[in-house]
C-alpha positions in Angstrom: 0.2 0.0 0.0 1.6 3.6 -0.9 -0.6 6.8 1.0 -3.2 5.6 2.1 -6.8 3.5 1.5 -10.6 3.9 2.7 -12.2 1.9 5.2 -15.7 1.2 5.7 -16.5 1.2 9.5 -19.8 -0.6 9.1 -18.7 -3.7 6.5 -14.5 -3.5 7.1 -13.8 -3.4 3.6 -11.0 -1.1 2.3 -10.9 0.9 -1.1 -9.1 3.0 -3.0 -10.2 6.7 -3.0 -11.8 8.9 -6.0 -12.8 11.5 -4.1 -15.3 8.8 -2.1 -17.6 9.6 0.5 -19.8 7.0 1.5 -18.6 2.9 1.5 -19.4 1.7 -1.9 -21.0 -1.6 -1.4 -23.8 0.7 0.4 -22.9 0.4 4.1 -24.7 3.6 6.2 -21.7 5.0 8.0 -18.8 7.1 8.1 -15.5 6.0 5.8 -12.0 6.8 7.5 -8.6 6.9 6.2 -6.0 3.9 7.3 -2.2 5.7 6.3 0.5 3.8 5.5 2.6 5.7 7.9 2.5 4.1 11.2 4.5 6.8 12.7 4.0 10.6 11.7 6.9 12.4 10.5 6.7 16.4 9.4 7.2 17.4 6.1 9.1 20.3 4.4 5.7 21.5 3.0 4.0 24.7 3.9 1.3 24.9 6.5 -1.4 22.1 6.8 0.6 19.8 4.5 3.6 19.6 6.8 1.1 16.9 8.1 0.7 15.0 5.2 1.5 11.8 6.1 -1.9 11.7 7.9 -3.6 13.9 5.1 -5.2 11.9 2.1 -3.6 14.2 -0.7 -0.9 13.5 -3.0 1.3 17.2 -3.1 0.1 20.7 -1.9 -1.1 23.6 -2.1 1.4 26.6 -1.3 0.1 27.9 1.7 1.4 29.4 5.8 -1.9 28.4 7.1 -1.7 25.9 9.8 -2.4 25.2 13.5 -0.4 26.9 16.4 -0.2 25.5 20.2 1.1 26.9 22.4 1.0 26.9 26.6 -1.0 29.5 28.0 0.2 31.5 31.0 -2.1 34.7 31.3 -5.6 32.5 31.0 -4.2 29.7 32.8 -2.6 31.3 35.3 -6.6 33.2 35.7 -8.3 29.9 36.2 -6.2 28.3 38.2 -4.4 25.8 35.5 -1.0 24.1 35.7 -0.7 22.5 31.9 -3.2 24.1 29.6 -2.7 24.4 26.3 -4.2 26.2 23.3 -4.0 25.6 19.7 -4.9 28.9 18.0 -6.4 28.7 14.2 -6.4 32.1 12.8 -4.8 35.4 12.0 -2.0 36.1 14.5 1.5 36.3 12.4 3.3 36.8 16.5 2.3 33.2 17.2 3.0 32.2 13.3 -0.3 31.7 12.8 -1.3 32.5 9.4 -4.8 31.3 8.4 -6.0 34.4 6.6 -9.3 33.7 6.9 -9.5 33.9 11.2 -10.5 29.9 10.6 -9.9 26.6 11.3 -12.2 25.6 8.3 -8.7 26.8 6.1 -7.7 23.3 7.3 -10.0 21.3 5.9 -10.5 23.4 2.4 -6.8 23.5 1.3 -6.4 19.2 1.6 -10.1 19.1 0.1 -9.0 21.0 -3.0 -5.8 19.4 -3.3 -7.3 15.9 -3.0 -9.9 16.6 -5.4 -7.1 17.6 -7.6 -6.4 15.0 -10.7 -9.2 12.7 -9.6 -12.5 14.7 -10.9 -13.6 17.5 -13.4 -16.9 18.1 -11.7 -17.4 21.3 -9.5 -17.3 21.4 -6.0 -20.3 22.9 -4.0 -20.3 23.6 -0.2 -23.0 24.5 2.0 -21.7 26.9 5.0 -22.7 28.8 7.9 -20.0 31.3 7.1 -16.7 30.1 8.2 -15.9 27.1 6.1 -17.7 28.7 3.5 -14.9 31.7 3.3 -12.2 29.5 3.9 -13.3 27.7 0.6 -13.4 30.4 -1.0 -10.0 31.6 0.3 -8.3 28.6 -1.2 -10.6 29.3 -4.9 -8.8 32.9 -4.8 -5.1 31.4 -4.1 -5.5 28.5 -7.0 -8.2 29.3 -9.6 -10.0 26.2 -8.4 -13.8 27.1 -8.9 -16.1 26.6 -6.6 -19.9 26.8 -5.6 -20.4 27.9 -2.5 -24.2 28.2 -0.6 -24.7 30.0 2.3 -27.8 31.6 4.3 -28.2 35.5 3.9 -27.4 36.6 7.3 -23.5 34.7 6.4 -23.2 36.9 3.1 -20.9 39.8 4.7 -18.7 36.7 6.2 -17.3 35.5 2.3 -14.6 37.8 2.3 -10.6 36.8 0.3 -7.5 38.1 0.4 -7.4 38.0 -3.0 -10.8 38.8 -5.8 -12.3 35.1 -5.7 -12.9 35.6 -9.5 -13.8 31.9 -9.5 -16.4 31.0 -7.2 -20.0 31.4 -7.4 -21.5 32.6 -4.2 -25.9 31.4 -3.8 -27.4 33.3 -0.4 -30.7 31.8 0.4 -33.0 33.8 2.9 -33.3 30.9 5.9 -30.7 29.1 8.5 -27.7 26.7 7.8 -29.8 23.8 7.1 -31.9 25.5 4.6 -28.1 26.5 2.7 -27.5 22.1 3.2 -30.7 21.6 1.3 -30.4 23.5 -1.3 -27.1 22.5 -1.6 -28.0 18.8 -1.6 -30.6 20.0 -5.1 -27.8 22.0 -6.8 -25.6 18.5 -6.5 -27.9 16.9 -8.4 -26.7 18.5 -11.6 -24.3 16.8 -13.7 -21.0 18.5 -13.3 -21.7 19.4 -9.4 -20.9 17.2 -6.6 -20.6 18.0 -2.6 -17.8 18.9 -0.2 -19.0 16.0 1.9 -18.9 17.4 5.2 -18.6 14.9 8.0 -18.5 12.4 4.8 -15.2 14.1 3.6 -12.2 12.4 5.3 -9.9 15.3 4.2 -12.2 17.7 5.8 -12.0 15.5 9.2 -8.3 15.0 9.1 -7.7 18.1 7.7 -9.1 18.9 11.6 -7.4 16.5 12.8 -4.3 18.3 12.6 -5.0 20.6 15.4 -4.6 17.5 18.0 -1.7 16.4 16.0 -0.2 20.0 16.5 -1.0 19.7 19.9 0.2 16.7 20.8 3.7 17.2 19.2 3.7 20.2 21.2 3.1 19.0 24.4 5.5 15.8 23.7 2.3 13.8 24.4 -1.9 12.9 24.0 -3.8 15.2 26.1 -6.0 14.1 29.1 -9.1 16.3 27.6 -9.5 18.3 23.8 -12.2 20.6 24.6 -14.3 22.3 21.2 -17.6 24.2 20.6 -19.2 22.6 17.9 -22.4 22.7 15.7 -21.9 19.4 13.8 -19.5 18.0 15.8 -17.1 16.9 12.7 -14.5 18.4 14.8 -15.0 15.9 17.7 -14.7 13.4 15.5 -11.6 14.5 13.5 -9.8 14.8 17.2 -10.9 11.2 17.6 -9.3 9.8 14.9 -6.3 11.4 15.0 -6.2 10.1 18.4 -6.2 6.9 17.2 -3.5 7.3 15.0 -1.1 9.3 17.9 -2.1 6.2 19.9 -0.8 3.5 17.1 2.1 5.6 16.6 3.4 4.3 19.9 5.6 7.7 21.0 2.9 9.7 22.9 0.9 7.9 24.8 -1.9 5.2 25.1 -4.4 6.8 26.7 -7.6 8.4 24.3 -8.2 11.7 25.5 -11.9 12.5 26.8 -13.8 14.9 24.7 -15.1 17.7 26.0 -18.0 19.4 23.5 -20.2 22.5 23.7 -23.1 23.9 21.8 -24.5 27.2 21.8 -28.0 28.0 24.5 -31.0 27.2 23.4 -29.7 25.9 20.5 -28.0 22.6 21.2 -30.0 19.3 19.9 -26.8 17.0 20.3 -26.1 18.3 23.5 -30.3 17.3 25.0 -29.5 13.9 23.2 -26.7 13.3 24.5 -27.7 14.2 28.0 -31.1 11.7 27.8 -28.4 8.4 25.9 -29.9 8.8 22.6 -28.4 7.9 20.0 -30.5 9.5 18.2 -31.8 13.6 17.6 -35.8 14.2 17.8 -37.7 17.2 16.5 -38.3 17.4 20.8 -34.3 18.5 21.1 -34.6 21.3 18.8 -37.9 23.7 19.6 -38.6 26.5 17.8 -35.6 25.9 16.1 -35.4 29.8 14.1 -35.9 31.4 17.7 -33.5 29.6 19.2 -31.3 30.0 16.2 -31.3 33.7 16.4 -30.0 34.1 20.1 -27.1 32.3 19.6 -23.8 34.0 20.4 -22.3 31.7 17.0 -24.4 31.1 14.7 -21.9 28.9 12.9 -22.5 26.2 15.6 -26.6 26.0 14.4 -26.6 22.7 12.3 -30.1 21.0 12.3 -28.8 17.9 11.0 -25.3 16.8 12.6 -23.9 13.3 11.8 -24.6 12.5 15.5 -26.3 8.5 15.4 -24.2 7.8 12.2 -21.8 5.1 13.2 -18.0 6.6 13.3 -20.3 10.1 13.9 -20.5 12.1 17.0 -22.3 9.6 19.8 -20.2 6.2 18.9 -17.1 9.5 19.4 -18.5 10.6 22.8 -18.9 7.2 23.8 -15.4 5.8 23.5 -13.5 8.8 24.5 -15.8 8.5 27.5 -17.0 12.3 26.6 -19.2 15.0 27.6 -21.3 17.0 25.8 -22.1 20.7 27.6 -23.9 23.9 26.4 -22.9 27.2 27.8 -25.3 30.6 27.5 -24.6 33.2 25.0 -24.2 35.5 27.6 -21.0 33.6 29.3 -19.7 33.3 25.8 -19.2 36.7 25.6 -18.0 37.3 28.7 -15.7 34.1 28.3 -14.5 35.7 25.0 -13.6 39.4 26.3 -12.0 37.2 29.7 -9.7 35.4 26.4 -9.1 38.8 24.4 -7.8 40.2 28.0 -5.6 37.3 28.8 -4.2 36.6 25.4 -3.9 39.2 23.5 -6.0 38.1 20.4 -10.1 38.1 19.7 -11.3 34.6 19.2 -14.1 33.8 17.1 -17.5 33.4 18.5 -17.4 29.8 18.5 -14.4 30.0 20.0 -15.7 32.0 23.3 -18.2 29.5 23.5 -15.4 26.9 23.8 -13.8 28.9 26.7 -17.2 29.4 28.6 -17.3 25.6 28.4 -13.9 25.3 30.0 -15.0 27.5 32.6 -18.3 26.2 33.3 -16.7 22.5 33.7 -13.5 23.9 36.2 -16.2 24.8 38.3 -18.1 21.9 38.2 -15.5 19.7 38.9 -14.9 17.9 36.5 -11.2 19.1 35.2 -8.8 18.4 37.7 -6.6 21.3 37.2 -3.0 19.7 36.8 -4.4 17.9 34.1 -3.2 18.5 30.3 -5.6 20.4 28.8 -5.7 21.2 24.7 -8.4 24.0 24.2 -9.2 24.4 20.2 -9.4 28.3 19.6 -10.7 27.3 16.0 -10.7 30.8 14.7 -9.6 34.4 15.6 -7.5 37.1 14.9 -10.0 39.1 12.9 -9.0 42.6 14.6 -5.5 42.4 13.2 -6.6 40.6 9.9 -8.8 43.5 9.3 -5.8 45.9 9.6 -2.9 44.1 8.0 -4.9 41.7 5.2 -6.4 43.1 2.4 -10.7 42.2 2.1 -12.6 41.8 -0.9 -15.6 41.2 0.1 -17.8 38.4 -2.3 -21.1 39.3 -3.5 -24.0 37.1 -4.3 -24.2 35.9 -7.0 -28.2 34.8 -6.6 -30.0 35.5 -3.8 -32.8 33.1 -3.5 -35.6 31.9 -0.9 -36.9 28.2 -0.3 -39.6 29.5 -2.7 -37.6 30.1 -5.6 -38.5 28.2 -8.6 -35.1 25.7 -9.0 -35.2 26.0 -12.6 -34.5 29.7 -12.1 -31.3 28.0 -10.5 -30.7 25.4 -12.3 -30.3 28.1 -15.5 -28.3 30.2 -13.5 -25.5 27.4 -11.6 -25.2 26.0 -15.8 -24.3 29.5 -16.7 -21.8 30.0 -14.7 -20.1 27.0 -14.7 -19.7 27.5 -19.0 -18.3 30.6 -17.8 -16.1 29.3 -15.0 -15.8 25.7 -15.1 
């Protein structure tokens, strides 16, 4: 075997990668990468591609974007922690962090776009609440690879790049993130368009997994706790899968880190299902979803169809890691974000502020020992610095639709764009 193969978590069969998103034998579960390299060796590659031993790619894209891990002093002191490590994924040149979109979604976008190269001539489509779309737009702007991005109207101004995104078709829909996903799935039925894949995309999961790799390599050992705010929970799955590889590597310990994942109240479907011990998310877990989503501090944490109960999904990941699924209020998230800023000197993404609030809440409840090794995933930040130092081109919407817009109109617009750009 060279490089990697894909493996179905249901039937255990392995198969080559042709930008595969599901088991070719029809199983209903996630697929996972199995790499030839049992021990990871950092490569002399740019940014996130230094972890290419455990990324489903051949070759790389020039980028300086990659996770940066450091041991906290000020926030750790404020919280009474002796071994708090922060993985920062955003724009903070002083720390060597150059994700110019301000989000760890770049660590997913670059491997995904490189995974596509040479495997298909079809156009990729990404549905996003904002951060993922911005990351894919940035990669498209840098590489010229065409991409269709569908976002809710509220996220339109979040799609900005450091280079004009001439090869991006941006469609905005008056609705929420799930409405964008539904529309994106319909557009993927068109010839020549295919879905990026979300949680089913191994390049996205393994790209996010580089956060755990960066943290473990900086600490010299696998952490006791891994903390992240989640909307779909895919980042938690990625952290678990990376930990499996690190344990098999043999140099970083044999104990699986416990996952501590958080959602933003009042929209907490994963937290409700987990706390009741259910594998399925029900409609009752999302009462008055539209109103609940409007009240969250971080809109990117509002996925109504997360990969929770699927084999290899969030439920299985939490079970395997003896994990905990919690929730925090928007008020506490805002206050925690301000505390992080004052202590660490950089503005966190609202989703990262939710994670900091979760850490504070968990410490107060006594779940975490103050001397344990903690890896805090700050999934984005540095927007203030980026706005001052980087060029910013806000992508204009190519089409604004509603849930009642005739699909034929959307088809016509997409096909016309593809003739020009794809």
